[in-house]
C-alpha positions in Angstrom: 52.4 67.4 54.5 55.2 65.0 53.1 55.0 64.8 49.3 55.0 61.4 47.4 58.3 60.2 45.6 58.7 61.2 42.0 59.3 58.3 40.1 61.9 58.6 37.4 61.0 58.2 33.8 62.8 54.8 33.7 61.5 52.8 36.5 63.9 49.7 36.5 62.1 47.4 38.7 58.3 46.4 39.5 56.1 43.7 40.5 54.9 41.2 37.7 52.2 38.6 37.9 53.2 35.5 39.5 54.8 33.2 36.6 52.3 30.5 37.9 49.7 32.4 37.1 51.2 33.5 33.6 51.7 29.9 33.0 48.2 28.4 33.7 46.5 31.6 32.0 48.8 30.8 28.8 46.4 27.9 27.9 43.2 30.0 27.3 42.1 32.1 24.6 42.1 35.8 24.5 38.3 36.1 24.6 38.0 33.7 27.3 40.3 36.1 29.6 38.2 39.0 27.9 34.6 37.4 28.8 35.4 36.9 32.5 37.3 40.1 33.1 33.6 41.8 32.5 34.6 42.1 28.5 36.9 44.8 29.4 41.0 44.7 28.8 40.3 44.0 24.6 42.6 46.7 22.9 41.2 47.9 19.9 41.1 45.9 17.0 43.6 48.0 14.6 45.9 46.1 16.9 46.8 43.2 15.5 49.1 40.2 15.1 51.7 40.1 11.9 50.7 36.5 11.9 47.7 35.1 12.8 48.9 32.1 14.1 51.1 33.5 17.1 49.7 33.9 20.5 51.8 34.4 23.9 51.5 35.4 27.5 53.2 37.5 29.8 53.8 40.4 32.3 53.7 43.8 30.8 56.3 45.8 30.2 55.5 49.2 29.7 56.8 52.1 27.0 56.1 55.1 26.5 57.7 57.0 23.6 57.0 60.2 21.1 55.5 59.7 18.0 58.1 58.3 15.4 60.9 58.0 18.0 62.1 54.7 19.3 64.6 56.0 21.9 63.1 54.2 25.2 62.3 51.0 23.2 65.9 50.4 23.3 65.8 51.1 26.8 63.3 48.7 27.6 64.6 46.2 26.0 68.0 46.8 28.0 65.7 46.1 31.0 63.7 43.3 29.6 64.0 39.5 31.7 62.7 36.7 29.8 59.2 36.0 29.5 58.2 40.0 29.7 55.9 41.6 27.5 56.8 44.8 25.7 53.8 47.0 25.2 54.1 50.3 23.8 52.3 53.5 23.8 53.3 55.0 19.8 50.2 57.9 19.8 48.6 55.5 17.0 50.8 57.4 15.0 51.8 55.2 11.4 54.2 57.8 9.9 57.4 55.9 10.7 57.9 52.4 12.1 59.1 52.2 15.7 60.7 48.1 15.3 61.6 46.1 12.6 64.1 43.0 11.9 66.7 43.8 13.8 65.2 44.8 16.9 63.0 41.6 16.7 66.0 39.3 16.3 67.2 41.4 20.1 64.0 40.9 21.4 64.1 37.1 20.9 67.6 36.3 21.8 66.3 38.1 24.9 63.4 36.1 25.4 60.9 38.4 25.1 57.6 36.9 24.9 55.8 39.6 22.4 55.5 43.1 21.3 52.6 45.3 21.3 52.6 48.8 19.7 50.1 51.2 19.3 52.3 52.5 16.3 53.8 51.0 12.7 56.3 48.5 12.5 58.8 47.5 9.2 60.0 44.3 7.7 56.8 42.2 8.6 57.8 39.4 6.1 61.0 39.1 8.1 59.2 39.1 11.4 56.8 36.7 10.1 58.9 34.1 9.1 61.0 34.6 12.6 57.7 33.8 14.1 58.0 36.2 16.8 54.6 37.2 18.1 54.6 41.1 16.8 51.2 43.1 17.5 51.0 46.5 15.7 48.2 49.2 14.3 50.1 49.4 11.1 52.8 49.2 8.8 55.5 52.0 7.3 58.8 51.3 5.5 60.3 54.9 7.0 62.6 54.3 9.9 62.1 56.0 13.2 64.8 58.6 14.7 66.5 58.1 18.3 66.3 61.0 20.3 63.1 62.0 21.9 62.8 61.0 25.7 59.7 59.1 27.2 58.9 56.8 29.7 59.8 53.2 30.9 57.3 51.4 33.1 55.0 54.2 34.0 51.3 53.4 33.4 50.5 53.5 29.7 47.2 53.6 26.8 47.5 51.5 24.5 44.6 50.4 22.1 42.6 52.6 24.5 43.3 50.0 27.2 45.6 51.5 30.1 48.2 49.2 31.2 50.2 49.1 34.5 53.5 47.5 34.4 53.5 43.9 35.6 49.8 43.4 34.3 49.2 40.0 32.8 48.6 40.4 29.1 47.5 37.4 26.5 47.4 37.8 23.0 46.0 35.5 20.1 45.0 35.3 16.3 41.7 37.4 18.0 43.8 40.2 19.2 45.3 41.4 22.6 43.6 41.6 26.5 45.0 42.8 29.3 43.9 41.9 32.7 45.3 43.7 36.1 47.7 41.8 38.0 46.1 41.9 40.9 43.3 40.6 39.3 44.4 38.2 37.4 44.6 35.0 39.6 41.2 35.4 40.3 40.1 35.0 37.2 41.5 31.2 36.4 38.6 29.3 37.8 36.4 31.5 35.9 38.1 31.1 32.4 38.0 27.3 33.5 34.4 27.2 33.6 33.7 29.2 30.8 35.8 26.8 28.6 34.0 24.1 30.2 30.5 26.0 29.8 30.9 26.6 25.9 32.2 22.7 25.2 29.0 21.8 26.4 27.2 24.2 24.5 29.1 23.3 21.3 28.3 19.9 22.0 24.8 20.5 22.3 24.5 22.1 19.0 26.5 19.2 17.7 24.4 17.1 18.6 21.0 18.7 17.9 20.0 18.5 21.7 20.0 22.6 21.5 20.1 24.8 18.2 19.5 27.5 20.3 20.8 29.2 23.8 18.3 28.4 26.3 18.6 31.4 27.6 17.1 33.8 24.0 13.2 34.1 24.9 14.0 35.4 27.8 16.5 38.0 26.9 13.8 39.0 23.9 11.1 39.5 26.5 13.5 41.7 28.9 14.4 43.9 25.5 10.6 43.8 24.6 10.6 42.2 21.6 8.5 39.3 23.2 5.7 39.9 25.1 5.4 37.9 28.7 4.8 34.4 27.6 5.5 34.6 24.1 8.0 32.3 22.6 9.9 32.2 19.2 
């Protein structure tokens, strides 16, 4: 029986979500994509943008590091393509920053769309001033080491979500959502329908045509709060 080939620690090439899918998905809020993806794929709320006005959309380039060491982030930057979103499994460690202003400047020069770190960063004021989409679990002025091996472009866990290289990643003021690469295209029509449905609901509220959702009484009856035939 043949054995499957063992992947190297650094995978240089992988399939990215189609650029046209990225372009179309970029118009939708993270919340819309999370909803149509089955209310899944949203990273833990502890991973938040340094500046709430930033937003991004692109394919995932994944990095796994040991706590407090950013060697493999440097390796990832050497492989990154314009538009990539770098996601880092930093083990939720906040004892030292994994990135700061210098590496952020490097990201911008390379055309990296955003960085999402399950760990800490520093130089937050400078990064905010640059307007770069940096998402992190916290801040710490300590600098990292650069000596411990990790992996690039392997499946990782970030903020409680499994991320594969090439998955679609979307972020805005609410946080970050990851959608499987193979599933992303199928969600675009659903996202458009969701936006249209919410626009109608908002219009009905503004016009006072419908000040509560039509499904409320039925849901309350199903939950046992209201008796059959009873309404609020």
